[in-house]
N, C-alpha and C positions, 0 to 999 in steps of 0.2 A: 646113734639113737637120738642124741641131743639135737643134732642138726635136723633130723626129721621132725622132732616135736616142736621146735621153735615157731615155724609158721602156724602150726595149729594153735599154740598159745597166743600168738599175736591176733589170730582171727577171733579167738575167744574174748580177748580184751576189747576188740572192736565191737563185737556183738554186745558185750556188757555195757560199753559206753553208749551204744545206740539205744539199748533198752532203758538206760538211766535217763537219757535225753527225752525219750518218749514218755516215760513216767513223769518227768518234770513238766513237760508240756501238758500232759493230761491233767495234772493237779494245778495248772495255772501258773507255773513258774516259767513264764515266757522270758526270753532274753531281754536284757535291760535296754538294748537298742530298740526292740519292738515296742517296749513300754514307753520309751521317750517319744516315739512317733504317735502313739495312740492317745497319750495323755498330755495335753499342751501345758506349757509353763507360762503363766500369765504375769510373772513378776516383772519382766521387761516392759510389758504393756502398761502395767500400773505405774512404773517409774516415768514412762513417757507421757501418759495421758493424765495421770492423777493430779499434777500441779494445776491443770486447767479446770478441774472440777471444784465447784464451790458449794458451800452450805448457805441456804437462804432461810432467814428467820423473818417472820412477819408479825405485825401487831395491828389490831383493829379495835377501835373504841367500841365498847358495848353500850348500846343505847337502850335504856330501860323502856319498857312498853308504856305508851302514853296513857293507857287506861289502867295501869297498875296502881292499885290502892295502896296508900301509905300504911305501914304497919302501925297500929295504935300503940300508945305508950305502955299499956299493961303487957301486951305481947312482947315488946322489946325488953321489958323488965324481966319477963319470964325467961327469955333466952339468956340474958346476962346473968341471972341468979344461978342457973344451972350450968354455966360455963359453955353454953352453945353459941357459936359465932352467929351474930345477927346478920340475916340475909341482906345483901345489897349495901353493906357498910364495911368499911375497912378499919383495921385496928389503928387507933390514933385519931380517928375522925371525931370531932367534937360532938357531944351529945346534942341531938336536935338540929345539928348544922349539916354542912356538906363535907365530903371528903377533902383531904388536904392536897389532892392532885386532880387530874382531869377525869378521874373515874376508872373503873376496871377496864382491862384490856383483854381481848381474845387473841391468843398467840398461836402461831402455826410454824411448821418447819417443813422445808423441802430442799430440793437440790437444783443445780443448774450447771452450765459449763460456759466457758469464756470463748466467744467467737472471734473477737478482735483484741489486739494488744492495747487499744485505747479504752477498753472497759465495757463493751457490749456483751451481755450475758443472756443466753437462751434458757428458758424454763417453761413450765406449764402455766397456762392461764389460771387454772384452779389453785395453784400455789400462791399467787399474788392477788387473787380476786378479792376486792373489798378492803385490801390492806391500807392502813393509814401510814404505815412505816415498813420499809423493806431494808433489811440489813444483810449484806453479803459478806461471808467469812471465807477468806482465802486459806489455802493450805499452810501458808506461813503465819497464820493466826491473825492477820490484819482484818479488822472489821470496818467495812465501808458502807456508808449509807447509799442506797440505790434509788434512782429515779425510774418510775415506770414509763417506758417509751410507748408501749401499746400492748394490748392483750386481746386476743381473738378467741371468744368462748367456743365458737363452732368448731374450730380445729384444735382447741386447747393449747395454743401456742402463745407465749408472751416473751417480750424483750425488755430487760431492765438495763440501766446504764450506771456504772460507777465511775467516779473521777479518779483515774489512775492511768499510768503509762507503762509500757514495757511488760505487760502482763503475759503469762504463758497462754497459749491458745491451743484448741483442739484441731486436729486435721479432719476435715469433712470428707466422708466417703460417698459412694454411690449406692443408695439403698435399693435401687432397681436391680442391681447385680447380686444382691444378697441371696443365698441359696438355703433352702430348707435342709437342716441337718448340720450346718456349719456352726463352729464354736463362736460364742459371743460372751462379752463380759459387761457387767454393769458396775458403776461406781456411784455412790450416793450416801445419804444420811438417814437410813431407816431408823425410825424411832429416835431420831436425833443423834445417832451414833455416826459421827462424821467419818468420811473416807472409808466407808465399808465397801469391800469388793465381793461380788458374787458372780458366778459364771454358769453357763449352760449352753443350750443349742437353740437355733431357730426351729420352732415347732411347725409353723405355718406362715403363709403370707396372705395378704389381701383379705384379712378378716374384717367383716362389716360390723365392727363394734363401735367405730367412730361415726360421728354424724356425717362428715364430708370426706374423711380420709380413711382409706383401707389400712388397717394396722398390721404390724408384724407381731406374731405370737411367739413367745419363747417360754422356756421352763426355767429361766433365770429367777432366782429368789428376789422378789420385789415386795416391799412393805411400805406402809405409810412413812413418808419422809424421803423415799427414793424418787418420788415424782419430780420430773424435770431433769433428772440426771441422764448421762449419756449411755447409750447401748453401743458397745465398741466391738469391731471385728478383730480377727487375729493379725491384721495389718496395722492395728492401732488407729483405725479410722472410725469416726462416729457415724453410725448408720441409722440411729433412731433416738427418740426421747422417750424414756420410760414414763408411761402415763397412767396405765390402768392395770388392775388385777381382777381376776375372777375369784370371788371369795364369798363364802357363806357365813364366815365368822369375823370378817374384817381383816384377817391376816392372809399370808401367802398360802396358796393351795396347789401350787404347781403350774399355774397358768398366768402369764402376765403379757401385757401388750405395750408396744412402743410405736410412736408416731414415726413414719419413715422420714428420714432427714431431708430427702429431696423435697417433700411437701412442706416440711417445717421451715426450711430455708426460704422457700418461695414466700410463705406467709411472713416470716421475719423481715424479709427485704421490704415488703409492703408496709409493715408496721414501722420500720425505721424511716421509710420515705414519707409516710403520711399519718402515722398513728392508728390506722385502721386498714382493714382489708376490703377492697371493692370486689363484689361478685356479680356475675351475670344473673339475669332473671328472665325466665321464660313465661311463667304464669300458668302452670298446669298442675294437676294432682296425678302423679304417675303411680302405677302399681306393677308388680311382677305379673307375668303371664304364665298360666299353668300349661302343662303338657296337653291336657284335654282340650283347652280352648285353642291352643296353637294348632292342633291337628284339625279341629272343627272349622276354623276360619281359613285353613289352607296355608298357614304360615310355616308348617312343618315342625321344626324343633322349637321348644319354648325359649325363645331368645327375643329380648327387647323389653320395652316399657310401654304398657298400655295406658293411654290417657283416660282417666276416669272423669276428669272435669277440666274445663278451660275457663280461666278467670276472665270476667268481663273487662274489656279495655286493655288486656295484657298483650305483650308482643305475640304470644301464641294465637290469640284470637285475631289480631290484625293480619297475621300471616295466613290465616285460614285453617289452622289446626282444629280438629274436631274430636269430640269424645268418641272413644273406640279406636282411634288411630293407634297404631303400634309403632313407636319410634325404635328403629333398629340400628341407626348410625347417626353420629353427630360429627360433621366434617370428616366423614370416612372412618371414624373410630367406632368400633363395634360397641353396641349397648347390649349387655347381657341381661341386665336387670334394672329395676327402677333406680337403685342407688347409683348406677353408672350414669344415668341421665342427669341426676342431680349434680354429680361431681363435674361432669363434662361441661354442663351449662354454667355452673358456678365459676369455672376457670376461664370462661370467655369474657373478654373485656367488653363492658357495656358500650353499645353503639356499633359493635362489630356485626357484620352479616355472617350468619351461620347456616350451613345447609343441613337440614334434617332429612334423613331417609325414612319414609313413613310407609307402613303397610296398611292400605285402606281398601276394604271390600275386594280382597283377592288379588290386589296388585300393589307393587311398590312404586313410589313416586318421591321426587325430591322437592322439598319445600324450603325456600330461603326465608329465614327469620332474622330480623334485626333485634339482637338481644338488648334488653333493658338493664337497668341497675337495680339490684335488690335493695329496696329501701330499708329493709331490716338490718342490712349491714351497717347502716348509719347509726344504729342504736347500740351502744355498748351493752354487751351481755346478751344480745338477742341470739336466739338459737333456732329461729325459723328457717325453713328452706322450702324448695319446691316440694309440695306434697306434705307439708307439716300438719295439714288439717287431718282430723280423724276420718279415716275412710269408713264408709258404711259396710256392713257385712255383705259379701258377695252372694248373689242369688245362687241357689243350688240347682242342679239339673233336675228335670222332671220327666215323667213318662207320658205326658199328654199335654195338649194345649189348654183346652177349657177356657177360651178367651172370647170376649165380645168387645169389638173395637168400633170406633167412630172417626170421622174426619176431623182434622184440626181446622178451626176457623182461621180466617185471615188475621184476625186480631191476635189469636193464640200464636200463630206462626211468627208474627212480628214481635210479640212480647218475648217469645222463647228464642228468637233469632234462628229459626229453623226453616229449611227449604222443603223438607219432606218429613213424613212420619204419620202414624195413626195413634190415637189415644185409646188406652185400655179403659173401657167402661165397667167391665165386670170380669173378675177372675175367680174361677171355682175349681174344685177338685185338685188335680195334680198341678195345674198352673199356679194356683194359690199356694200350694205347698212349696212350689219352687221359688216363691217370693214375689211373683208378679202381682201387682195390685192396681186398684183403680187409680187413674191419674198418670200411670206410667206411659211413656211415649216409646213406641216401637219404631226405630229408625231404619232397620235393615234386617233381612232374613237371608242367611247363607251368603253374606257379602253383597246382596242385591238391595239397593236402596228402595224403601217403601214410600211411594208417592201418594197413594190413596188406599182406601179400603179395598177397592177392586183389585189393585195391584197386590195388596196384602193377601187376599184370598187366593189369587192366582198363584202366587209364590208358594203358599202353603200346599195348594193342590198338586203342584208339579215337583214338590220336594221329594227326595228319595226317602221312602218310608222305612228303609232298613238302616238308616243312619240318623244320628242326632242332628237336629237343626240348631244353628246358632242364631240367636236374636240379639241385635244391638239395641239396648234399652236405655232410655234416659229417665231418670227420676230427679226432679228438681234440677240441680246443677251437676249431678253425677251421672256419668255414662258407663254402662257395664255390659258385658256379654252374658247371656243366659243360654244354657243348653237345654233343649227340649227333645226328649227321646220319643220315638214313635209309639203310638198306642198298640199294644198287642191285641189281636183279635180274640 
C-alpha cells in the first residue's frame, strides 16, 4: 500500500507547490529575478555621471529704480523704533549714508555638467542670465569662479568656463535615438540641495514648448535648481538638459521638459566658437494650416506652413514667395507645421541657397532662396524668430459672398507690389460675418489667380455651388485663406 500511495503523495505536493506559486504571483510576490529586470538600479549610473555634475550659484547686483523716492527721515525713524528693518538699507550702514558694500545682490541657483576636462560647463541660459558673478561648485566641494562664454536665450543654452584641468566629464549620447517609455535619470540641485538624483521615464518627444527646439517630455521630478542639469539614459549618456516644468504652483507636477542634447551641443559649439549663435532668416510670418483649408485648396492633408505675410526686402520676397504659399519642404525635409519651418530655416547657414517646396494655387513648385542672417541673433537675449509677430485672427467660413469689388489701380498695384487682385469695396451679410471687410484684396479663388473684376465674377459663376470656395485674401501685409460656403436656396 505504501508503494501505491507514494506517487499520489508526490503529486499532491507538486499541486500544492504550484498553487502556492500561483497565489504568490497573484498577490504580487514575483520572483526576485523578474523584479530586478523591471526596476532598474541607478546607483552605478550615479557613481559614473555624478562627479561631472555641478552646482551653479549666481549673484546679480540689484539696481534701485531711478524714480524711487527716498524715504523721509520720519518714516525711517518709525521703522527703527518698532524694530522693523528699514527697506533698501543693510544693517551696519551709516545713518543717512550709503551701505558699506556694493549694495544688495539677487542670488540664484542652478545646475550644470562638465563637457570637457579643461572646464567647459553646459547649463541653461536662464540660469546665468544677467548674472554679475557665477560660481561653480564641484562634487569635491571646490568652488570655482566661472566666466560666461555665451548664452543663447532662444534655445535656453549657455556655456561657462572654469579654470581647471583634469575634470571629470559626461558622456554625450544621441537624443535622436531616445525612445518614449525608456528609463532616464536626472541629477541637479533642486532648491539648492546639491547632487539630488531623481528618475522616471520619457513621456513624449518633439514637444513644441521650446521656441526653436522640440523638447523631450519626462515624468522625472524636476524643481527650481534642477535647471541646467543632465538627463541621463540607462547607458550613462546625457541625452538632454533639464530646462522646464509644467506647473500651476511653481513646483513639480509630474511633467518636465529637457532640451535634446544633439541640439544643445550644436548651440554650445557655436557659443564656444564665437560667443553667439548665427541663424538663418527667411522673412515670413508662417502659420499652421487647418484640415478644412488643406482640403479646400487641394493640398489634401493638413501639412506644411502657410505664409501669412512676406516681409519687404527679405530673402523670401526676393525669391518670389507670396502670401498664401504653403511651404511643404525645406531642402527635402518635410514641414509638418509652422514651427518646423522656423527651425529648419534657423539651422541654415546665412548665405546658403535653400530649396523650398511650395504649394501655390493647386500645384507644387520648387523655389530657391538665398537665406539671410537673422539680425536679431546679434542682439543678446533676443527671442524673435520667423513669425514672432502677432498674427491677426483668421477669418471664419461663411455661407455666402455678399461682396462688391473693384479694380486695383496701377498705383495701388505698384504700392502693394501685386500683379493681380481685386479690392473689396463693400462686405455685407455672411461675407461681413466671415471677416471680409472694405479694403481687403482678393488674390485668388479656388487656386485661380484673380486678374480683374471680370475674372473674379467669372470664377464665382463657374464655382461648384455644392462646395465651399477658398479665397486668398490680403489685408495690409497679411495674407490668409477664407472659406465661403454656397448660399442655400
